[in-house]
N, C-alpha and C positions, 0 to 999 in steps of 0.2 A: 322254710328254714325257721328254726327257733334258736335264739341266744339263750343259752343256759347259764352264763357266766355269774348270774345273781344266786344261783343254787349251788355252784360247785367250781373248784378250781382245776378239776380233772381235765385233760386232753379230751377232745371229742370222741375218740375210740373207747377210751377207759370209761367215760361218762355213760356211753350207750350201752356198754356191758353192764355196769353197775344198775343202770336203770331197767335193764331187762331182768337180771338176776333178782334185785331187790324189791322191785315194784311191778314187775310183769308187764311192762310197756316198752315194746321194742321201737327203736328207732335207727336211722342210718347215719353214721358219722358225718358230719358237714365237710370235712376235709376231702372226702371223696368226690365231691362236686367242683373241686377248684384246681385249676392247674398248678397253683401255688398252694399246697396243702396248709400252711400255716394260716391262711386268710379264713379257713373253716374251722379251726381248732376249738372254737367256743360256741359251734352251732351243731345242731342235729336236724334232721328231717323225719317229719311224720308222714306216714301213709295212711289216708282217710278212706281207703276202699275195703271197709269193714261194716259189719252190721251195726244198726243203731245200738243195739244191746252192748256189743264189745265197746263200741266208741264211748258209751256213758260210763262203763267200768274203768276204762282208761281216764276219762276225766276225774273219776272218783280218786284214782290212785295218785294222780297228778297233783289233784288238790291236796292231798295228805303230805306232798312233800313241801308245801309252805308251812304247814302246822308245827 
Protein backbone atom coordinates (compact mmCIF):
# COMPACT_ATOMS: atom_id res chain seq x y z
CA UNK A 1 0.00 0.00 0.00
CA UNK A 2 1.20 3.50 -0.80
CA UNK A 3 0.01 6.79 0.65
CA UNK A 4 -0.44 9.31 -2.18
CA UNK A 5 -1.63 12.24 -0.05
CA UNK A 6 1.56 14.17 -0.87
CA UNK A 7 0.65 14.09 -4.57
CA UNK A 8 -3.09 14.64 -4.66
CA UNK A 9 -6.20 15.55 -2.68
CA UNK A 10 -8.36 13.14 -4.70
CA UNK A 11 -10.00 10.14 -3.01
CA UNK A 12 -8.39 6.78 -3.73
CA UNK A 13 -10.79 5.66 -6.48
CA UNK A 14 -10.50 8.93 -8.40
CA UNK A 15 -6.71 8.98 -7.95
CA UNK A 16 -6.43 5.41 -9.25
CA UNK A 17 -8.46 6.30 -12.36
CA UNK A 18 -6.44 9.49 -12.93
CA UNK A 19 -3.09 7.69 -12.52
CA UNK A 20 -4.14 5.03 -15.03
CA UNK A 21 -5.59 7.43 -17.59
CA UNK A 22 -2.91 10.14 -17.43
CA UNK A 23 0.23 8.17 -16.57
CA UNK A 24 -0.45 4.57 -17.62
CA UNK A 25 0.15 3.10 -14.14
CA UNK A 26 -2.75 1.07 -12.76
CA UNK A 27 -3.42 0.68 -9.03
CA UNK A 28 -6.15 -0.69 -6.80
CA UNK A 29 -7.96 1.86 -4.57
CA UNK A 30 -6.94 1.40 -0.94
CA UNK A 31 -10.46 1.67 0.41
CA UNK A 32 -11.28 -1.73 -1.09
CA UNK A 33 -8.95 -3.35 1.49
CA UNK A 34 -10.63 -1.88 4.59
CA UNK A 35 -13.92 -2.74 6.28
CA UNK A 36 -14.20 1.01 6.94
CA UNK A 37 -13.49 2.46 3.49
CA UNK A 38 -12.51 5.89 4.79
CA UNK A 39 -9.33 4.38 6.29
CA UNK A 40 -7.95 3.72 2.80
CA UNK A 41 -9.04 6.88 1.00
CA UNK A 42 -5.46 8.17 0.67
CA UNK A 43 -3.85 4.86 -0.28
CA UNK A 44 -3.48 2.73 -3.38
CA UNK A 45 -2.03 -0.72 -3.91
CA UNK A 46 0.43 -1.66 -6.62
CA UNK A 47 0.79 -5.16 -8.08
CA UNK A 48 4.34 -6.21 -8.92
CA UNK A 49 3.61 -9.37 -10.93
CA UNK A 50 4.92 -7.73 -14.10
CA UNK A 51 7.97 -8.03 -16.32
CA UNK A 52 11.12 -6.12 -15.37
CA UNK A 53 10.65 -3.89 -18.43
CA UNK A 54 7.07 -3.05 -17.49
CA UNK A 55 8.08 -2.27 -13.91
CA UNK A 56 10.88 0.02 -15.12
CA UNK A 57 8.41 1.90 -17.32
CA UNK A 58 6.10 2.33 -14.33
CA UNK A 59 8.98 3.68 -12.23
CA UNK A 60 9.82 6.23 -14.92
CA UNK A 61 6.18 7.34 -15.19
CA UNK A 62 5.82 7.67 -11.43
CA UNK A 63 9.06 9.66 -11.18
CA UNK A 64 7.60 12.22 -13.59
CA UNK A 65 4.79 12.87 -11.06
CA UNK A 66 7.34 14.43 -8.72
CA UNK A 67 8.75 16.73 -11.40
